[in-house]
HTML snippet that shows the backbone in 3Dmol.js (N, CA, C, O; Angstrom):
<script src="https://3Dmol.org/build/3Dmol-min.js"></script>
<div id="view" style="width:600px;height:400px;position:relative"></div>
<script>
const pdb = `
ATOM      1  N   MET A   1     -38.900  -9.754  25.725  1.00  0.00           N
ATOM      2  CA  MET A   1     -40.261  -9.873  25.235  1.00  0.00           C
ATOM      3  C   MET A   1     -40.556  -8.740  24.262  1.00  0.00           C
ATOM      4  O   MET A   1     -39.975  -7.659  24.358  1.00  0.00           O
ATOM      5  N   ALA A   2     -41.461  -8.996  23.330  1.00  0.00           N
ATOM      6  CA  ALA A   2     -41.811  -8.005  22.308  1.00  0.00           C
ATOM      7  C   ALA A   2     -42.726  -6.946  22.902  1.00  0.00           C
ATOM      8  O   ALA A   2     -43.535  -7.210  23.791  1.00  0.00           O
ATOM      9  N   LYS A   3     -42.565  -5.749  22.381  1.00  0.00           N
ATOM     10  CA  LYS A   3     -43.428  -4.652  22.813  1.00  0.00           C
ATOM     11  C   LYS A   3     -44.749  -4.714  22.064  1.00  0.00           C
ATOM     12  O   LYS A   3     -44.896  -5.485  21.116  1.00  0.00           O
ATOM     13  N   GLY A   4     -45.704  -3.908  22.486  1.00  0.00           N
ATOM     14  CA  GLY A   4     -47.020  -3.887  21.846  1.00  0.00           C
ATOM     15  C   GLY A   4     -46.975  -3.345  20.433  1.00  0.00           C
ATOM     16  O   GLY A   4     -47.668  -3.863  19.557  1.00  0.00           O
ATOM     17  N   LYS A   5     -46.175  -2.314  20.185  1.00  0.00           N
ATOM     18  CA  LYS A   5     -46.081  -1.718  18.852  1.00  0.00           C
ATOM     19  C   LYS A   5     -44.783  -2.161  18.216  1.00  0.00           C
ATOM     20  O   LYS A   5     -43.740  -1.549  18.444  1.00  0.00           O
ATOM     21  N   ASP A   6     -44.832  -3.219  17.419  1.00  0.00           N
ATOM     22  CA  ASP A   6     -43.643  -3.704  16.718  1.00  0.00           C
ATOM     23  C   ASP A   6     -43.314  -2.781  15.557  1.00  0.00           C
ATOM     24  O   ASP A   6     -44.195  -2.116  15.012  1.00  0.00           O
ATOM     25  N   VAL A   7     -42.039  -2.745  15.183  1.00  0.00           N
ATOM     26  CA  VAL A   7     -41.614  -1.898  14.079  1.00  0.00           C
ATOM     27  C   VAL A   7     -42.044  -2.514  12.755  1.00  0.00           C
ATOM     28  O   VAL A   7     -42.559  -1.814  11.884  1.00  0.00           O
ATOM     29  N   ARG A   8     -41.834  -3.832  12.595  1.00  0.00           N
ATOM     30  CA  ARG A   8     -42.240  -4.506  11.357  1.00  0.00           C
ATOM     31  C   ARG A   8     -43.636  -5.075  11.536  1.00  0.00           C
ATOM     32  O   ARG A   8     -43.912  -5.789  12.501  1.00  0.00           O
ATOM     33  N   VAL A   9     -44.520  -4.748  10.586  1.00  0.00           N
ATOM     34  CA  VAL A   9     -45.895  -5.222  10.653  1.00  0.00           C
ATOM     35  C   VAL A   9     -46.240  -5.948   9.356  1.00  0.00           C
ATOM     36  O   VAL A   9     -45.677  -5.648   8.303  1.00  0.00           O
ATOM     37  N   THR A  10     -47.159  -6.898   9.435  1.00  0.00           N
ATOM     38  CA  THR A  10     -47.630  -7.633   8.276  1.00  0.00           C
ATOM     39  C   THR A  10     -48.771  -6.848   7.631  1.00  0.00           C
ATOM     40  O   THR A  10     -49.698  -6.415   8.314  1.00  0.00           O
ATOM     41  N   VAL A  11     -48.695  -6.667   6.297  1.00  0.00           N
ATOM     42  CA  VAL A  11     -49.729  -5.940   5.572  1.00  0.00           C
ATOM     43  C   VAL A  11     -50.229  -6.793   4.417  1.00  0.00           C
ATOM     44  O   VAL A  11     -49.531  -7.695   3.954  1.00  0.00           O
ATOM     45  N   ILE A  12     -51.444  -6.505   3.953  1.00  0.00           N
ATOM     46  CA  ILE A  12     -52.038  -7.203   2.818  1.00  0.00           C
ATOM     47  C   ILE A  12     -52.154  -6.210   1.676  1.00  0.00           C
ATOM     48  O   ILE A  12     -52.686  -5.112   1.845  1.00  0.00           O
ATOM     49  N   LEU A  13     -51.645  -6.609   0.494  1.00  0.00           N
ATOM     50  CA  LEU A  13     -51.728  -5.787  -0.705  1.00  0.00           C
ATOM     51  C   LEU A  13     -52.806  -6.358  -1.614  1.00  0.00           C
ATOM     52  O   LEU A  13     -52.839  -7.561  -1.871  1.00  0.00           O
ATOM     53  N   GLU A  14     -53.692  -5.484  -2.103  1.00  0.00           N
ATOM     54  CA  GLU A  14     -54.809  -5.916  -2.949  1.00  0.00           C
ATOM     55  C   GLU A  14     -54.760  -5.184  -4.276  1.00  0.00           C
ATOM     56  O   GLU A  14     -54.418  -4.003  -4.317  1.00  0.00           O
ATOM     57  N   CYS A  15     -55.096  -5.865  -5.361  1.00  0.00           N
ATOM     58  CA  CYS A  15     -55.074  -5.287  -6.703  1.00  0.00           C
ATOM     59  C   CYS A  15     -56.098  -4.154  -6.787  1.00  0.00           C
ATOM     60  O   CYS A  15     -57.273  -4.343  -6.471  1.00  0.00           O
ATOM     61  N   THR A  16     -55.641  -2.979  -7.215  1.00  0.00           N
ATOM     62  CA  THR A  16     -56.545  -1.835  -7.287  1.00  0.00           C
ATOM     63  C   THR A  16     -57.398  -1.864  -8.543  1.00  0.00           C
ATOM     64  O   THR A  16     -58.522  -1.363  -8.524  1.00  0.00           O
ATOM     65  N   SER A  17     -56.901  -2.433  -9.635  1.00  0.00           N
ATOM     66  CA  SER A  17     -57.694  -2.440 -10.865  1.00  0.00           C
ATOM     67  C   SER A  17     -58.821  -3.478 -10.793  1.00  0.00           C
ATOM     68  O   SER A  17     -59.891  -3.245 -11.356  1.00  0.00           O
ATOM     69  N   CYS A  18     -58.615  -4.599 -10.128  1.00  0.00           N
ATOM     70  CA  CYS A  18     -59.684  -5.591  -9.965  1.00  0.00           C
ATOM     71  C   CYS A  18     -60.818  -5.012  -9.117  1.00  0.00           C
ATOM     72  O   CYS A  18     -61.994  -5.220  -9.418  1.00  0.00           O
ATOM     73  N   VAL A  19     -60.461  -4.295  -8.070  1.00  0.00           N
ATOM     74  CA  VAL A  19     -61.461  -3.720  -7.178  1.00  0.00           C
ATOM     75  C   VAL A  19     -62.217  -2.614  -7.903  1.00  0.00           C
ATOM     76  O   VAL A  19     -63.433  -2.491  -7.759  1.00  0.00           O
ATOM     77  N   ARG A  20     -61.499  -1.811  -8.682  1.00  0.00           N
ATOM     78  CA  ARG A  20     -62.112  -0.679  -9.373  1.00  0.00           C
ATOM     79  C   ARG A  20     -63.063  -1.135 -10.474  1.00  0.00           C
ATOM     80  O   ARG A  20     -64.181  -0.632 -10.583  1.00  0.00           O
ATOM     81  N   ASN A  21     -62.612  -2.099 -11.297  1.00  0.00           N
ATOM     82  CA  ASN A  21     -63.406  -2.540 -12.442  1.00  0.00           C
ATOM     83  C   ASN A  21     -64.395  -3.650 -12.103  1.00  0.00           C
ATOM     84  O   ASN A  21     -65.261  -3.976 -12.915  1.00  0.00           O
ATOM     85  N   GLY A  22     -64.278  -4.220 -10.936  1.00  0.00           N
ATOM     86  CA  GLY A  22     -65.072  -5.410 -10.627  1.00  0.00           C
ATOM     87  C   GLY A  22     -64.362  -6.598 -11.231  1.00  0.00           C
ATOM     88  O   GLY A  22     -63.578  -6.445 -12.168  1.00  0.00           O
ATOM     89  N   VAL A  23     -64.621  -7.751 -10.719  1.00  0.00           N
ATOM     90  CA  VAL A  23     -63.915  -8.943 -11.188  1.00  0.00           C
ATOM     91  C   VAL A  23     -64.649  -9.502 -12.400  1.00  0.00           C
ATOM     92  O   VAL A  23     -65.877  -9.467 -12.472  1.00  0.00           O
ATOM     93  N   ASN A  24     -63.863 -10.027 -13.365  1.00  0.00           N
ATOM     94  CA  ASN A  24     -64.454 -10.620 -14.570  1.00  0.00           C
ATOM     95  C   ASN A  24     -65.373 -11.780 -14.193  1.00  0.00           C
ATOM     96  O   ASN A  24     -65.240 -12.360 -13.115  1.00  0.00           O
ATOM     97  N   LYS A  25     -66.291 -12.110 -15.073  1.00  0.00           N
ATOM     98  CA  LYS A  25     -67.198 -13.238 -14.819  1.00  0.00           C
ATOM     99  C   LYS A  25     -66.433 -14.563 -14.845  1.00  0.00           C
ATOM    100  O   LYS A  25     -66.772 -15.491 -14.110  1.00  0.00           O
ATOM    101  N   ALA A  26     -65.399 -14.654 -15.694  1.00  0.00           N
ATOM    102  CA  ALA A  26     -64.642 -15.900 -15.822  1.00  0.00           C
ATOM    103  C   ALA A  26     -63.772 -16.157 -14.595  1.00  0.00           C
ATOM    104  O   ALA A  26     -63.615 -17.305 -14.179  1.00  0.00           O
ATOM    105  N   SER A  27     -63.205 -15.103 -14.014  1.00  0.00           N
ATOM    106  CA  SER A  27     -62.310 -15.295 -12.869  1.00  0.00           C
ATOM    107  C   SER A  27     -63.080 -15.156 -11.568  1.00  0.00           C
ATOM    108  O   SER A  27     -64.082 -14.445 -11.487  1.00  0.00           O
ATOM    109  N   LYS A  28     -62.591 -15.845 -10.562  1.00  0.00           N
ATOM    110  CA  LYS A  28     -63.241 -15.802  -9.253  1.00  0.00           C
ATOM    111  C   LYS A  28     -62.240 -15.313  -8.227  1.00  0.00           C
ATOM    112  O   LYS A  28     -61.359 -16.071  -7.819  1.00  0.00           O
ATOM    113  N   GLY A  29     -62.354 -14.064  -7.802  1.00  0.00           N
ATOM    114  CA  GLY A  29     -61.497 -13.573  -6.745  1.00  0.00           C
ATOM    115  C   GLY A  29     -60.762 -12.306  -7.103  1.00  0.00           C
ATOM    116  O   GLY A  29     -60.872 -11.787  -8.214  1.00  0.00           O
ATOM    117  N   ILE A  30     -60.013 -11.821  -6.139  1.00  0.00           N
ATOM    118  CA  ILE A  30     -59.207 -10.620  -6.273  1.00  0.00           C
ATOM    119  C   ILE A  30     -57.802 -10.977  -5.839  1.00  0.00           C
ATOM    120  O   ILE A  30     -57.612 -11.694  -4.856  1.00  0.00           O
ATOM    121  N   SER A  31     -56.805 -10.473  -6.578  1.00  0.00           N
ATOM    122  CA  SER A  31     -55.414 -10.782  -6.283  1.00  0.00           C
ATOM    123  C   SER A  31     -54.978 -10.100  -4.995  1.00  0.00           C
ATOM    124  O   SER A  31     -55.157  -8.893  -4.838  1.00  0.00           O
ATOM    125  N   ARG A  32     -54.407 -10.871  -4.074  1.00  0.00           N
ATOM    126  CA  ARG A  32     -53.891 -10.324  -2.811  1.00  0.00           C
ATOM    127  C   ARG A  32     -52.532 -10.930  -2.509  1.00  0.00           C
ATOM    128  O   ARG A  32     -52.293 -12.112  -2.757  1.00  0.00           O
ATOM    129  N   TYR A  33     -51.652 -10.110  -1.974  1.00  0.00           N
ATOM    130  CA  TYR A  33     -50.322 -10.539  -1.548  1.00  0.00           C
ATOM    131  C   TYR A  33     -50.142 -10.164  -0.080  1.00  0.00           C
ATOM    132  O   TYR A  33     -50.689  -9.162   0.380  1.00  0.00           O
ATOM    133  N   ILE A  34     -49.379 -10.964   0.649  1.00  0.00           N
ATOM    134  CA  ILE A  34     -49.047 -10.675   2.043  1.00  0.00           C
ATOM    135  C   ILE A  34     -47.564 -10.372   2.113  1.00  0.00           C
ATOM    136  O   ILE A  34     -46.749 -11.129   1.585  1.00  0.00           O
ATOM    137  N   THR A  35     -47.201  -9.259   2.766  1.00  0.00           N
ATOM    138  CA  THR A  35     -45.808  -8.863   2.898  1.00  0.00           C
ATOM    139  C   THR A  35     -45.631  -8.133   4.224  1.00  0.00           C
ATOM    140  O   THR A  35     -46.581  -7.976   4.990  1.00  0.00           O
ATOM    141  N   GLN A  36     -44.410  -7.693   4.484  1.00  0.00           N
ATOM    142  CA  GLN A  36     -44.126  -6.939   5.696  1.00  0.00           C
ATOM    143  C   GLN A  36     -43.569  -5.576   5.331  1.00  0.00           C
ATOM    144  O   GLN A  36     -42.947  -5.405   4.283  1.00  0.00           O
ATOM    145  N   LYS A  37     -43.800  -4.605   6.213  1.00  0.00           N
ATOM    146  CA  LYS A  37     -43.219  -3.286   6.010  1.00  0.00           C
ATOM    147  C   LYS A  37     -42.709  -2.760   7.337  1.00  0.00           C
ATOM    148  O   LYS A  37     -43.158  -3.173   8.406  1.00  0.00           O
ATOM    149  N   ASN A  38     -41.759  -1.837   7.243  1.00  0.00           N
ATOM    150  CA  ASN A  38     -41.213  -1.184   8.415  1.00  0.00           C
ATOM    151  C   ASN A  38     -42.050   0.063   8.691  1.00  0.00           C
ATOM    152  O   ASN A  38     -42.126   0.960   7.852  1.00  0.00           O
ATOM    153  N   ARG A  39     -42.667   0.117   9.847  1.00  0.00           N
ATOM    154  CA  ARG A  39     -43.575   1.204  10.183  1.00  0.00           C
ATOM    155  C   ARG A  39     -42.854   2.541  10.281  1.00  0.00           C
ATOM    156  O   ARG A  39     -43.437   3.578   9.965  1.00  0.00           O
ATOM    157  N   ARG A  40     -41.599   2.536  10.713  1.00  0.00           N
ATOM    158  CA  ARG A  40     -40.846   3.797  10.850  1.00  0.00           C
ATOM    159  C   ARG A  40     -40.455   4.377   9.502  1.00  0.00           C
ATOM    160  O   ARG A  40     -40.538   5.590   9.308  1.00  0.00           O
ATOM    161  N   ASN A  41     -40.025   3.526   8.555  1.00  0.00           N
ATOM    162  CA  ASN A  41     -39.574   4.011   7.259  1.00  0.00           C
ATOM    163  C   ASN A  41     -40.727   4.350   6.319  1.00  0.00           C
ATOM    164  O   ASN A  41     -40.616   5.291   5.533  1.00  0.00           O
ATOM    165  N   THR A  42     -41.821   3.610   6.381  1.00  0.00           N
ATOM    166  CA  THR A  42     -42.966   3.848   5.507  1.00  0.00           C
ATOM    167  C   THR A  42     -44.240   3.984   6.336  1.00  0.00           C
ATOM    168  O   THR A  42     -45.000   3.024   6.459  1.00  0.00           O
ATOM    169  N   PRO A  43     -44.481   5.159   6.901  1.00  0.00           N
ATOM    170  CA  PRO A  43     -45.689   5.343   7.711  1.00  0.00           C
ATOM    171  C   PRO A  43     -46.963   5.398   6.863  1.00  0.00           C
ATOM    172  O   PRO A  43     -48.051   5.107   7.360  1.00  0.00           O
ATOM    173  N   ASN A  44     -46.833   5.773   5.577  1.00  0.00           N
ATOM    174  CA  ASN A  44     -47.998   5.845   4.690  1.00  0.00           C
ATOM    175  C   ASN A  44     -48.348   4.452   4.183  1.00  0.00           C
ATOM    176  O   ASN A  44     -47.636   3.483   4.446  1.00  0.00           O
ATOM    177  N   GLY A  45     -49.452   4.368   3.454  1.00  0.00           N
ATOM    178  CA  GLY A  45     -49.862   3.091   2.872  1.00  0.00           C
ATOM    179  C   GLY A  45     -48.876   2.635   1.811  1.00  0.00           C
ATOM    180  O   GLY A  45     -48.375   3.450   1.037  1.00  0.00           O
ATOM    181  N   LEU A  46     -48.596   1.347   1.769  1.00  0.00           N
ATOM    182  CA  LEU A  46     -47.630   0.778   0.837  1.00  0.00           C
ATOM    183  C   LEU A  46     -48.322   0.457  -0.484  1.00  0.00           C
ATOM    184  O   LEU A  46     -49.422  -0.095  -0.491  1.00  0.00           O
ATOM    185  N   GLU A  47     -47.676   0.805  -1.614  1.00  0.00           N
ATOM    186  CA  GLU A  47     -48.194   0.480  -2.938  1.00  0.00           C
ATOM    187  C   GLU A  47     -47.063  -0.085  -3.783  1.00  0.00           C
ATOM    188  O   GLU A  47     -46.026   0.559  -3.944  1.00  0.00           O
ATOM    189  N   LEU A  48     -47.254  -1.286  -4.326  1.00  0.00           N
ATOM    190  CA  LEU A  48     -46.244  -1.944  -5.147  1.00  0.00           C
ATOM    191  C   LEU A  48     -46.882  -2.455  -6.425  1.00  0.00           C
ATOM    192  O   LEU A  48     -48.072  -2.766  -6.460  1.00  0.00           O
ATOM    193  N   ARG A  49     -46.064  -2.539  -7.489  1.00  0.00           N
ATOM    194  CA  ARG A  49     -46.528  -3.138  -8.738  1.00  0.00           C
ATOM    195  C   ARG A  49     -46.257  -4.640  -8.667  1.00  0.00           C
ATOM    196  O   ARG A  49     -45.104  -5.068  -8.612  1.00  0.00           O
ATOM    197  N   LYS A  50     -47.318  -5.428  -8.668  1.00  0.00           N
ATOM    198  CA  LYS A  50     -47.226  -6.881  -8.599  1.00  0.00           C
ATOM    199  C   LYS A  50     -48.053  -7.479  -9.730  1.00  0.00           C
ATOM    200  O   LYS A  50     -48.883  -6.797 -10.330  1.00  0.00           O
ATOM    201  N   PHE A  51     -47.820  -8.765 -10.017  1.00  0.00           N
ATOM    202  CA  PHE A  51     -48.570  -9.443 -11.072  1.00  0.00           C
ATOM    203  C   PHE A  51     -49.935  -9.874 -10.555  1.00  0.00           C
ATOM    204  O   PHE A  51     -50.042 -10.483  -9.491  1.00  0.00           O
ATOM    205  N   CYS A  52     -50.971  -9.555 -11.312  1.00  0.00           N
ATOM    206  CA  CYS A  52     -52.335  -9.968 -10.968  1.00  0.00           C
ATOM    207  C   CYS A  52     -52.755 -11.083 -11.918  1.00  0.00           C
ATOM    208  O   CYS A  52     -52.861 -10.841 -13.120  1.00  0.00           O
ATOM    209  N   PRO A  53     -52.998 -12.299 -11.423  1.00  0.00           N
ATOM    210  CA  PRO A  53     -53.381 -13.398 -12.308  1.00  0.00           C
ATOM    211  C   PRO A  53     -54.783 -13.239 -12.893  1.00  0.00           C
ATOM    212  O   PRO A  53     -55.111 -13.899 -13.879  1.00  0.00           O
ATOM    213  N   TYR A  54     -55.614 -12.380 -12.310  1.00  0.00           N
ATOM    214  CA  TYR A  54     -56.967 -12.170 -12.819  1.00  0.00           C
ATOM    215  C   TYR A  54     -56.992 -11.125 -13.932  1.00  0.00           C
ATOM    216  O   TYR A  54     -57.822 -11.216 -14.837  1.00  0.00           O
ATOM    217  N   CYS A  55     -56.094 -10.130 -13.883  1.00  0.00           N
ATOM    218  CA  CYS A  55     -55.976  -9.119 -14.942  1.00  0.00           C
ATOM    219  C   CYS A  55     -54.970  -9.560 -16.010  1.00  0.00           C
ATOM    220  O   CYS A  55     -54.957  -9.004 -17.108  1.00  0.00           O
ATOM    221  N   TYR A  56     -54.141 -10.538 -15.703  1.00  0.00           N
ATOM    222  CA  TYR A  56     -53.080 -11.053 -16.579  1.00  0.00           C
ATOM    223  C   TYR A  56     -52.054  -9.980 -16.922  1.00  0.00           C
ATOM    224  O   TYR A  56     -51.571  -9.931 -18.053  1.00  0.00           O
ATOM    225  N   LYS A  57     -51.712  -9.114 -15.956  1.00  0.00           N
ATOM    226  CA  LYS A  57     -50.675  -8.105 -16.158  1.00  0.00           C
ATOM    227  C   LYS A  57     -50.210  -7.573 -14.802  1.00  0.00           C
ATOM    228  O   LYS A  57     -50.815  -7.858 -13.769  1.00  0.00           O
ATOM    229  N   HIS A  58     -49.132  -6.802 -14.826  1.00  0.00           N
ATOM    230  CA  HIS A  58     -48.635  -6.172 -13.615  1.00  0.00           C
ATOM    231  C   HIS A  58     -49.473  -4.930 -13.334  1.00  0.00           C
ATOM    232  O   HIS A  58     -49.611  -4.058 -14.192  1.00  0.00           O
ATOM    233  N   THR A  59     -50.029  -4.856 -12.128  1.00  0.00           N
ATOM    234  CA  THR A  59     -50.878  -3.726 -11.752  1.00  0.00           C
ATOM    235  C   THR A  59     -50.428  -3.217 -10.381  1.00  0.00           C
ATOM    236  O   THR A  59     -49.609  -3.838  -9.704  1.00  0.00           O
ATOM    237  N   LEU A  60     -50.977  -2.093 -10.001  1.00  0.00           N
ATOM    238  CA  LEU A  60     -50.675  -1.486  -8.718  1.00  0.00           C
ATOM    239  C   LEU A  60     -51.478  -2.192  -7.626  1.00  0.00           C
ATOM    240  O   LEU A  60     -52.700  -2.305  -7.717  1.00  0.00           O
ATOM    241  N   HIS A  61     -50.784  -2.663  -6.602  1.00  0.00           N
ATOM    242  CA  HIS A  61     -51.416  -3.301  -5.459  1.00  0.00           C
ATOM    243  C   HIS A  61     -51.239  -2.379  -4.257  1.00  0.00           C
ATOM    244  O   HIS A  61     -50.113  -2.014  -3.921  1.00  0.00           O
ATOM    245  N   GLY A  62     -52.329  -2.001  -3.611  1.00  0.00           N
ATOM    246  CA  GLY A  62     -52.288  -1.098  -2.473  1.00  0.00           C
ATOM    247  C   GLY A  62     -52.588  -1.808  -1.175  1.00  0.00           C
ATOM    248  O   GLY A  62     -53.210  -2.870  -1.151  1.00  0.00           O
ATOM    249  N   GLU A  63     -52.136  -1.203  -0.102  1.00  0.00           N
ATOM    250  CA  GLU A  63     -52.318  -1.776   1.236  1.00  0.00           C
ATOM    251  C   GLU A  63     -53.765  -1.615   1.650  1.00  0.00           C
ATOM    252  O   GLU A  63     -54.362  -0.557   1.451  1.00  0.00           O
ATOM    253  N   ILE A  64     -54.338  -2.685   2.239  1.00  0.00           N
ATOM    254  CA  ILE A  64     -55.696  -2.631   2.764  1.00  0.00           C
ATOM    255  C   ILE A  64     -55.654  -2.900   4.252  1.00  0.00           C
ATOM    256  O   ILE A  64     -54.657  -3.399   4.773  1.00  0.00           O
ATOM    257  N   LYS A  65     -56.726  -2.571   4.931  1.00  0.00           N
ATOM    258  CA  LYS A  65     -56.807  -2.822   6.362  1.00  0.00           C
ATOM    259  C   LYS A  65     -57.335  -4.219   6.597  1.00  0.00           C
ATOM    260  O   LYS A  65     -58.121  -4.736   5.803  1.00  0.00           O
ATOM    261  N   LYS A  66     -56.904  -4.830   7.685  1.00  0.00           N
ATOM    262  CA  LYS A  66     -57.300  -6.199   7.995  1.00  0.00           C
ATOM    263  C   LYS A  66     -58.720  -6.250   8.528  1.00  0.00           C
ATOM    264  O   LYS A  66     -59.222  -7.328   8.844  1.00  0.00           O
TER     265      LYS A  66
END
`;
const viewer = $3Dmol.createViewer("view");
viewer.addModel(pdb, "pdb");
viewer.setStyle({}, {cartoon: {color: "spectrum"}});
viewer.zoomTo();
viewer.render();
</script>
């Protein structure tokens, strides 16, 4: 059986530039990705460069709390 504190956890990555600048009037929403991380190897918040369809470019996506 699985323990209470699993090593791999599911995290949500959110576009930092959309949140900072506010979302354009034409687009509806904020870019979010779902991924997994290893809690032992990366105890800090995860940040990856992913494509944001609302900004139309690759931007920094940071981990948010559920």
